[in-house]
TIVEX-461825 format. One record per residue (C-alpha): residue number from 1; residue in one letter; x, y, z. Coordinates in nm, 3 decimals. Example, Ala and Ser with C-alpha at 12.3 -4.5 7.8 and 13.67 -1.06 7.14 Angstrom:
2
<node n="1" res="A" east="1.230" north="-0.450" up="0.780"/>
<node n="2" res="S" east="1.367" north="-0.106" up="0.714"/>
***
This chain:
261
<node n="1" res="M" east="-0.780" north="-0.574" up="-6.245"/>
<node n="2" res="S" east="-0.574" north="-0.853" up="-6.333"/>
<node n="3" res="D" east="-0.649" north="-1.236" up="-6.239"/>
<node n="4" res="Y" east="-0.406" north="-1.217" up="-5.942"/>
<node n="5" res="E" east="-0.567" north="-0.889" up="-5.791"/>
<node n="6" res="I" east="-0.918" north="-1.072" up="-5.800"/>
<node n="7" res="S" east="-0.742" north="-1.423" up="-5.660"/>
<node n="8" res="L" east="-0.570" north="-1.175" up="-5.417"/>
<node n="9" res="S" east="-0.916" north="-1.045" up="-5.312"/>
<node n="10" res="R" east="-1.099" north="-1.332" up="-5.291"/>
<node n="11" res="A" east="-0.844" north="-1.535" up="-5.062"/>
<node n="12" res="Q" east="-0.873" north="-1.202" up="-4.785"/>
<node n="13" res="Q" east="-1.199" north="-1.165" up="-4.844"/>
<node n="14" res="A" east="-1.212" north="-1.581" up="-4.757"/>
<node n="15" res="L" east="-0.994" north="-1.526" up="-4.409"/>
<node n="16" res="E" east="-1.127" north="-1.194" up="-4.316"/>
<node n="17" res="N" east="-1.504" north="-1.368" up="-4.287"/>
<node n="18" res="G" east="-1.392" north="-1.663" up="-4.114"/>
<node n="19" res="H" east="-1.370" north="-1.922" up="-4.441"/>
<node n="20" res="F" east="-1.022" north="-2.091" up="-4.376"/>
<node n="21" res="V" east="-1.043" north="-2.359" up="-4.640"/>
<node n="22" res="E" east="-1.181" north="-2.172" up="-4.906"/>
<node n="23" res="A" east="-0.863" north="-1.913" up="-4.815"/>
<node n="24" res="V" east="-0.591" north="-2.204" up="-4.810"/>
<node n="25" res="R" east="-0.734" north="-2.320" up="-5.097"/>
<node n="26" res="V" east="-0.692" north="-1.985" up="-5.332"/>
<node n="27" res="A" east="-0.380" north="-1.889" up="-5.194"/>
<node n="28" res="R" east="-0.238" north="-2.196" up="-5.224"/>
<node n="29" res="K" east="-0.326" north="-2.189" up="-5.604"/>
<node n="30" res="L" east="-0.156" north="-1.846" up="-5.560"/>
<node n="31" res="A" east="0.167" north="-1.940" up="-5.395"/>
<node n="32" res="G" east="0.198" north="-2.198" up="-5.723"/>
<node n="33" res="D" east="0.178" north="-1.922" up="-5.989"/>
<node n="34" res="Y" east="0.361" north="-1.664" up="-5.756"/>
<node n="35" res="P" east="0.644" north="-1.879" up="-5.528"/>
<node n="36" res="Q" east="0.835" north="-1.534" up="-5.439"/>
<node n="37" res="N" east="0.535" north="-1.318" up="-5.392"/>
<node n="38" res="A" east="0.549" north="-1.189" up="-5.037"/>
<node n="39" res="D" east="0.171" north="-1.126" up="-5.013"/>
<node n="40" res="V" east="0.074" north="-1.391" up="-5.144"/>
<node n="41" res="A" east="0.316" north="-1.616" up="-4.934"/>
<node n="42" res="A" east="0.229" north="-1.404" up="-4.586"/>
<node n="43" res="L" east="-0.187" north="-1.505" up="-4.681"/>
<node n="44" res="L" east="-0.116" north="-1.820" up="-4.711"/>
<node n="45" res="G" east="0.080" north="-1.798" up="-4.378"/>
<node n="46" res="E" east="-0.214" north="-1.687" up="-4.215"/>
<node n="47" res="A" east="-0.480" north="-1.905" up="-4.365"/>
<node n="48" res="L" east="-0.296" north="-2.198" up="-4.309"/>
<node n="49" res="V" east="-0.256" north="-2.084" up="-3.921"/>
<node n="50" res="E" east="-0.614" north="-1.998" up="-3.885"/>
<node n="51" res="S" east="-0.699" north="-2.367" up="-4.013"/>
<node n="52" res="G" east="-0.477" north="-2.532" up="-3.723"/>
<node n="53" res="L" east="-0.189" north="-2.612" up="-3.994"/>
<node n="54" res="L" east="0.076" north="-2.409" up="-3.802"/>
<node n="55" res="K" east="0.367" north="-2.601" up="-3.953"/>
<node n="56" res="E" east="0.278" north="-2.512" up="-4.302"/>
<node n="57" res="G" east="0.169" north="-2.172" up="-4.196"/>
<node n="58" res="I" east="0.513" north="-2.134" up="-4.000"/>
<node n="59" res="Q" east="0.680" north="-2.193" up="-4.294"/>
<node n="60" res="A" east="0.497" north="-1.972" up="-4.546"/>
<node n="61" res="L" east="0.551" north="-1.707" up="-4.278"/>
<node n="62" res="E" east="0.889" north="-1.760" up="-4.270"/>
<node n="63" res="L" east="0.901" north="-1.735" up="-4.641"/>
<node n="64" res="A" east="0.728" north="-1.441" up="-4.670"/>
<node n="65" res="A" east="0.970" north="-1.258" up="-4.389"/>
<node n="66" res="S" east="1.260" north="-1.379" up="-4.561"/>
<node n="67" res="L" east="1.109" north="-1.160" up="-4.881"/>
<node n="68" res="E" east="1.023" north="-0.849" up="-4.691"/>
<node n="69" res="P" east="1.192" north="-0.851" up="-4.396"/>
<node n="70" res="E" east="1.105" north="-0.493" up="-4.302"/>
<node n="71" res="D" east="0.726" north="-0.607" up="-4.298"/>
<node n="72" res="L" east="0.671" north="-0.571" up="-3.926"/>
<node n="73" res="D" east="0.311" north="-0.760" up="-3.944"/>
<node n="74" res="V" east="0.444" north="-1.066" up="-4.096"/>
<node n="75" res="R" east="0.710" north="-1.099" up="-3.827"/>
<node n="76" res="F" east="0.447" north="-1.060" up="-3.541"/>
<node n="77" res="A" east="0.219" north="-1.324" up="-3.696"/>
<node n="78" res="L" east="0.550" north="-1.535" up="-3.759"/>
<node n="79" res="S" east="0.611" north="-1.494" up="-3.402"/>
<node n="80" res="D" east="0.257" north="-1.557" up="-3.280"/>
<node n="81" res="A" east="0.228" north="-1.887" up="-3.475"/>
<node n="82" res="C" east="0.583" north="-2.017" up="-3.312"/>
<node n="83" res="F" east="0.399" north="-1.933" up="-2.984"/>
<node n="84" res="E" east="0.079" north="-2.091" up="-3.095"/>
<node n="85" res="A" east="0.288" north="-2.427" up="-3.202"/>
<node n="86" res="G" east="0.509" north="-2.400" up="-2.849"/>
<node n="87" res="Q" east="0.814" north="-2.234" up="-3.018"/>
<node n="88" res="V" east="0.833" north="-1.985" up="-2.766"/>
<node n="89" res="E" east="1.250" north="-1.902" up="-2.773"/>
<node n="90" res="R" east="1.189" north="-1.893" up="-3.165"/>
<node n="91" res="A" east="0.893" north="-1.671" up="-3.090"/>
<node n="92" res="A" east="1.077" north="-1.441" up="-2.861"/>
<node n="93" res="E" east="1.394" north="-1.425" up="-3.075"/>
<node n="94" res="I" east="1.146" north="-1.271" up="-3.332"/>
<node n="95" res="Y" east="1.035" north="-1.043" up="-3.122"/>
<node n="96" res="R" east="1.444" north="-0.956" up="-2.969"/>
<node n="97" res="G" east="1.484" north="-0.856" up="-3.331"/>
<node n="98" res="I" east="1.205" north="-0.655" up="-3.407"/>
<node n="99" res="L" east="1.355" north="-0.439" up="-3.117"/>
<node n="100" res="D" east="1.676" north="-0.482" up="-3.232"/>
<node n="101" res="Q" east="1.576" north="-0.275" up="-3.509"/>
<node n="102" res="H" east="1.317" north="-0.093" up="-3.364"/>
<node n="103" res="P" east="1.373" north="-0.020" up="-2.988"/>
<node n="104" res="Q" east="1.027" north="0.182" up="-2.928"/>
<node n="105" res="Q" east="0.830" north="-0.067" up="-3.068"/>
<node n="106" res="V" east="0.563" north="-0.095" up="-2.743"/>
<node n="107" res="E" east="0.373" north="-0.408" up="-2.915"/>
<node n="108" res="A" east="0.672" north="-0.612" up="-2.982"/>
<node n="109" res="L" east="0.790" north="-0.521" up="-2.540"/>
<node n="110" res="V" east="0.424" north="-0.639" up="-2.452"/>
<node n="111" res="S" east="0.484" north="-0.942" up="-2.661"/>
<node n="112" res="L" east="0.762" north="-1.041" up="-2.525"/>
<node n="113" res="G" east="0.597" north="-0.950" up="-2.135"/>
<node n="114" res="L" east="0.310" north="-1.183" up="-2.257"/>
<node n="115" res="L" east="0.589" north="-1.463" up="-2.330"/>
<node n="116" res="C" east="0.779" north="-1.398" up="-2.008"/>
<node n="117" res="F" east="0.427" north="-1.430" up="-1.816"/>
<node n="118" res="H" east="0.276" north="-1.745" up="-1.958"/>
<node n="119" res="Q" east="0.628" north="-1.887" up="-1.864"/>
<node n="120" res="E" east="0.517" north="-1.792" up="-1.509"/>
<node n="121" res="D" east="0.849" north="-1.509" up="-1.493"/>
<node n="122" res="F" east="0.601" north="-1.244" up="-1.394"/>
<node n="123" res="E" east="0.904" north="-0.991" up="-1.276"/>
<node n="124" res="Q" east="1.020" north="-1.059" up="-1.598"/>
<node n="125" res="A" east="0.683" north="-0.994" up="-1.784"/>
<node n="126" res="E" east="0.635" north="-0.652" up="-1.573"/>
<node n="127" res="H" east="0.969" north="-0.514" up="-1.672"/>
<node n="128" res="Y" east="0.864" north="-0.527" up="-2.040"/>
<node n="129" res="Y" east="0.518" north="-0.378" up="-1.963"/>
<node n="130" res="R" east="0.643" north="-0.122" up="-1.758"/>
<node n="131" res="L" east="0.927" north="-0.021" up="-2.058"/>
<node n="132" res="A" east="0.654" north="-0.034" up="-2.320"/>
<node n="133" res="L" east="0.463" north="0.215" up="-2.107"/>
<node n="134" res="E" east="0.771" north="0.473" up="-2.079"/>
<node n="135" res="I" east="0.710" north="0.450" up="-2.422"/>
<node n="136" res="D" east="0.370" north="0.506" up="-2.431"/>
<node n="137" res="P" east="0.182" north="0.568" up="-2.093"/>
<node n="138" res="N" east="-0.193" north="0.495" up="-2.263"/>
<node n="139" res="A" east="-0.092" north="0.247" up="-2.444"/>
<node n="140" res="V" east="-0.425" north="-0.023" up="-2.312"/>
<node n="141" res="F" east="-0.256" north="-0.376" up="-2.380"/>
<node n="142" res="A" east="0.062" north="-0.249" up="-2.179"/>
<node n="143" res="L" east="-0.206" north="-0.133" up="-1.928"/>
<node n="144" res="Q" east="-0.397" north="-0.438" up="-1.921"/>
<node n="145" res="S" east="-0.106" north="-0.713" up="-1.909"/>
<node n="146" res="L" east="0.011" north="-0.503" up="-1.637"/>
<node n="147" res="G" east="-0.313" north="-0.568" up="-1.466"/>
<node n="148" res="D" east="-0.287" north="-0.924" up="-1.558"/>
<node n="149" res="V" east="0.043" north="-0.952" up="-1.368"/>
<node n="150" res="C" east="0.000" north="-0.730" up="-1.087"/>
<node n="151" res="F" east="-0.326" north="-0.973" up="-0.999"/>
<node n="152" res="A" east="-0.042" north="-1.266" up="-1.075"/>
<node n="153" res="A" east="0.151" north="-1.170" up="-0.783"/>
<node n="154" res="G" east="-0.087" north="-1.073" up="-0.559"/>
<node n="155" res="R" east="-0.125" north="-0.749" up="-0.596"/>
<node n="156" res="F" east="-0.464" north="-0.645" up="-0.622"/>
<node n="157" res="D" east="-0.539" north="-0.300" up="-0.579"/>
<node n="158" res="E" east="-0.271" north="-0.213" up="-0.814"/>
<node n="159" res="A" east="-0.431" north="-0.476" up="-1.072"/>
<node n="160" res="R" east="-0.729" north="-0.333" up="-1.053"/>
<node n="161" res="S" east="-0.626" north="0.029" up="-1.090"/>
<node n="162" res="C" east="-0.425" north="-0.062" up="-1.416"/>
<node n="163" res="L" east="-0.759" north="-0.220" up="-1.581"/>
<node n="164" res="M" east="-0.974" north="0.079" up="-1.451"/>
<node n="165" res="K" east="-0.720" north="0.274" up="-1.608"/>
<node n="166" res="A" east="-0.720" north="0.097" up="-1.933"/>
<node n="167" res="L" east="-1.094" north="0.083" up="-1.960"/>
<node n="168" res="E" east="-1.124" north="0.457" up="-1.927"/>
<node n="169" res="L" east="-0.861" north="0.506" up="-2.273"/>
<node n="170" res="E" east="-1.078" north="0.236" up="-2.445"/>
<node n="171" res="P" east="-1.417" north="0.110" up="-2.294"/>
<node n="172" res="D" east="-1.504" north="-0.171" up="-2.571"/>
<node n="173" res="D" east="-1.191" north="-0.340" up="-2.536"/>
<node n="174" res="P" east="-1.290" north="-0.731" up="-2.442"/>
<node n="175" res="Q" east="-0.931" north="-0.852" up="-2.291"/>
<node n="176" res="T" east="-0.949" north="-0.608" up="-2.012"/>
<node n="177" res="H" east="-1.303" north="-0.666" up="-1.928"/>
<node n="178" res="Y" east="-1.198" north="-1.014" up="-1.904"/>
<node n="179" res="S" east="-0.851" north="-0.945" up="-1.710"/>
<node n="180" res="L" east="-1.160" north="-0.780" up="-1.476"/>
<node n="181" res="A" east="-1.336" north="-1.052" up="-1.429"/>
<node n="182" res="E" east="-1.077" north="-1.279" up="-1.376"/>
<node n="183" res="L" east="-0.986" north="-1.032" up="-1.018"/>
<node n="184" res="L" east="-1.350" north="-0.978" up="-0.942"/>
<node n="185" res="H" east="-1.389" north="-1.390" up="-0.940"/>
<node n="186" res="D" east="-1.074" north="-1.418" up="-0.754"/>
<node n="187" res="Q" east="-1.200" north="-1.174" up="-0.435"/>
<node n="188" res="G" east="-1.540" north="-1.344" up="-0.497"/>
<node n="189" res="D" east="-1.761" north="-1.067" up="-0.650"/>
<node n="190" res="L" east="-1.941" north="-1.296" up="-0.850"/>
<node n="191" res="E" east="-2.218" north="-1.117" up="-0.965"/>
<node n="192" res="A" east="-1.954" north="-0.772" up="-1.094"/>
<node n="193" res="A" east="-1.735" north="-1.065" up="-1.223"/>
<node n="194" res="T" east="-2.038" north="-1.185" up="-1.457"/>
<node n="195" res="D" east="-2.131" north="-0.846" up="-1.564"/>
<node n="196" res="S" east="-1.767" north="-0.774" up="-1.683"/>
<node n="197" res="C" east="-1.732" north="-1.134" up="-1.841"/>
<node n="198" res="R" east="-2.061" north="-1.111" up="-2.041"/>
<node n="199" res="K" east="-1.944" north="-0.759" up="-2.144"/>
<node n="200" res="A" east="-1.607" north="-0.923" up="-2.309"/>
<node n="201" res="I" east="-1.811" north="-1.203" up="-2.486"/>
<node n="202" res="G" east="-2.054" north="-0.903" up="-2.604"/>
<node n="203" res="L" east="-1.762" north="-0.739" up="-2.753"/>
<node n="204" res="D" east="-1.617" north="-1.057" up="-2.896"/>
<node n="205" res="P" east="-1.853" north="-1.352" up="-2.884"/>
<node n="206" res="E" east="-1.576" north="-1.580" up="-2.976"/>
<node n="207" res="F" east="-1.384" north="-1.506" up="-2.680"/>
<node n="208" res="S" east="-1.313" north="-1.860" up="-2.600"/>
<node n="209" res="L" east="-1.172" north="-1.796" up="-2.238"/>
<node n="210" res="A" east="-1.417" north="-1.538" up="-2.168"/>
<node n="211" res="H" east="-1.680" north="-1.826" up="-2.224"/>
<node n="212" res="L" east="-1.463" north="-2.052" up="-1.968"/>
<node n="213" res="T" east="-1.471" north="-1.786" up="-1.711"/>
<node n="214" res="L" east="-1.877" north="-1.715" up="-1.737"/>
<node n="215" res="G" east="-1.871" north="-2.120" up="-1.717"/>
<node n="216" res="N" east="-1.681" north="-2.107" up="-1.385"/>
<node n="217" res="I" east="-1.842" north="-1.824" up="-1.237"/>
<node n="218" res="S" east="-2.144" north="-1.990" up="-1.332"/>
<node n="219" res="L" east="-2.073" north="-2.318" up="-1.132"/>
<node n="220" res="D" east="-1.937" north="-2.099" up="-0.852"/>
<node n="221" res="Q" east="-2.302" north="-1.998" up="-0.818"/>
<node n="222" res="D" east="-2.456" north="-2.325" up="-0.889"/>
<node n="223" res="L" east="-2.614" north="-2.240" up="-1.178"/>
<node n="224" res="T" east="-2.502" north="-2.609" up="-1.351"/>
<node n="225" res="Q" east="-2.703" north="-2.555" up="-1.688"/>
<node n="226" res="E" east="-2.532" north="-2.194" up="-1.746"/>
<node n="227" res="A" east="-2.212" north="-2.365" up="-1.692"/>
<node n="228" res="V" east="-2.237" north="-2.639" up="-1.918"/>
<node n="229" res="H" east="-2.376" north="-2.395" up="-2.188"/>
<node n="230" res="C" east="-2.030" north="-2.160" up="-2.144"/>
<node n="231" res="F" east="-1.824" north="-2.476" up="-2.081"/>
<node n="232" res="R" east="-1.969" north="-2.626" up="-2.463"/>
<node n="233" res="K" east="-1.938" north="-2.261" up="-2.640"/>
<node n="234" res="F" east="-1.554" north="-2.267" up="-2.490"/>
<node n="235" res="L" east="-1.471" north="-2.570" up="-2.660"/>
<node n="236" res="E" east="-1.636" north="-2.518" up="-2.984"/>
<node n="237" res="L" east="-1.472" north="-2.171" up="-2.984"/>
<node n="238" res="E" east="-1.131" north="-2.278" up="-2.896"/>
<node n="239" res="H" east="-0.914" north="-2.492" up="-3.119"/>
<node n="240" res="S" east="-0.514" north="-2.352" up="-3.011"/>
<node n="241" res="A" east="-0.293" north="-2.643" up="-2.993"/>
<node n="242" res="S" east="-0.136" north="-2.473" up="-2.644"/>
<node n="243" res="S" east="-0.477" north="-2.536" up="-2.504"/>
<node n="244" res="S" east="-0.495" north="-2.887" up="-2.555"/>
<node n="245" res="D" east="-0.442" north="-2.965" up="-2.195"/>
<node n="246" res="I" east="-0.738" north="-2.728" up="-2.050"/>
<node n="247" res="C" east="-0.957" north="-2.826" up="-2.334"/>
<node n="248" res="D" east="-0.935" north="-3.234" up="-2.169"/>
<node n="249" res="E" east="-0.995" north="-3.089" up="-1.830"/>
<node n="250" res="V" east="-1.300" north="-2.913" up="-1.951"/>
<node n="251" res="K" east="-1.415" north="-3.216" up="-2.140"/>
<node n="252" res="A" east="-1.401" north="-3.432" up="-1.820"/>
<node n="253" res="L" east="-1.557" north="-3.144" up="-1.610"/>
<node n="254" res="L" east="-1.850" north="-3.131" up="-1.878"/>
<node n="255" res="K" east="-1.901" north="-3.488" up="-1.892"/>
<node n="256" res="D" east="-1.945" north="-3.501" up="-1.507"/>
<node n="257" res="L" east="-2.188" north="-3.203" up="-1.505"/>
<node n="258" res="E" east="-2.431" north="-3.324" up="-1.793"/>
<node n="259" res="G" east="-2.427" north="-3.680" up="-1.614"/>
<node n="260" res="E" east="-2.604" north="-3.438" up="-1.299"/>
<node n="261" res="L" east="-2.837" north="-3.283" up="-1.543"/>
***
């Protein structure tokens, strides 16, 4: 195995294990030695994004995408990074570019729907989700996302039906359990909501929003100590730039709750 392959493998392993500083360090050195290598640029970009260095990460991913324009994984990583950095239109442009070349790309359709959902354009989000389900009726992510938009639109029975079908197809999907917890919480079924939230966390212990929702459910049950624990865990895990406002709100709430203990 060459020195290049050893270093690339080391950086990939560090990234997979969550050792982002080490991944960035090794990938930076590789990028210096191989400035026009698409694999190195993509790896460096992902490591930088995971380290919270979004601007640099986007630049590296843009280089990787220019070197390997047909690599959909890189283009998805770039669009996700742009969205996280608040560059919503840029992210949407990348997804549309993917669909121009691959009209049946379900993940790109769902991703465009998610952008619309976050902009509270629920009608357009539903349009993209349903297009995705026309292509693949068993696309769990599309079903879960459609459940979210039906919930947001106040169509609760339809939302629950979508989420339950998604769980039938993939019982161990933490995102669907989380969406169901949100729905159950809204409907006042706190016991079932707690159960769904704990399932989501059990499947993905670093699911920050599930910890936040479990904290809110605990607060509704006057379980202050449990709520404090959940909110602390949320703040420990959530580092996305797009979540800064909610993090500030949770910090203020946490301060008040800690004063009550």
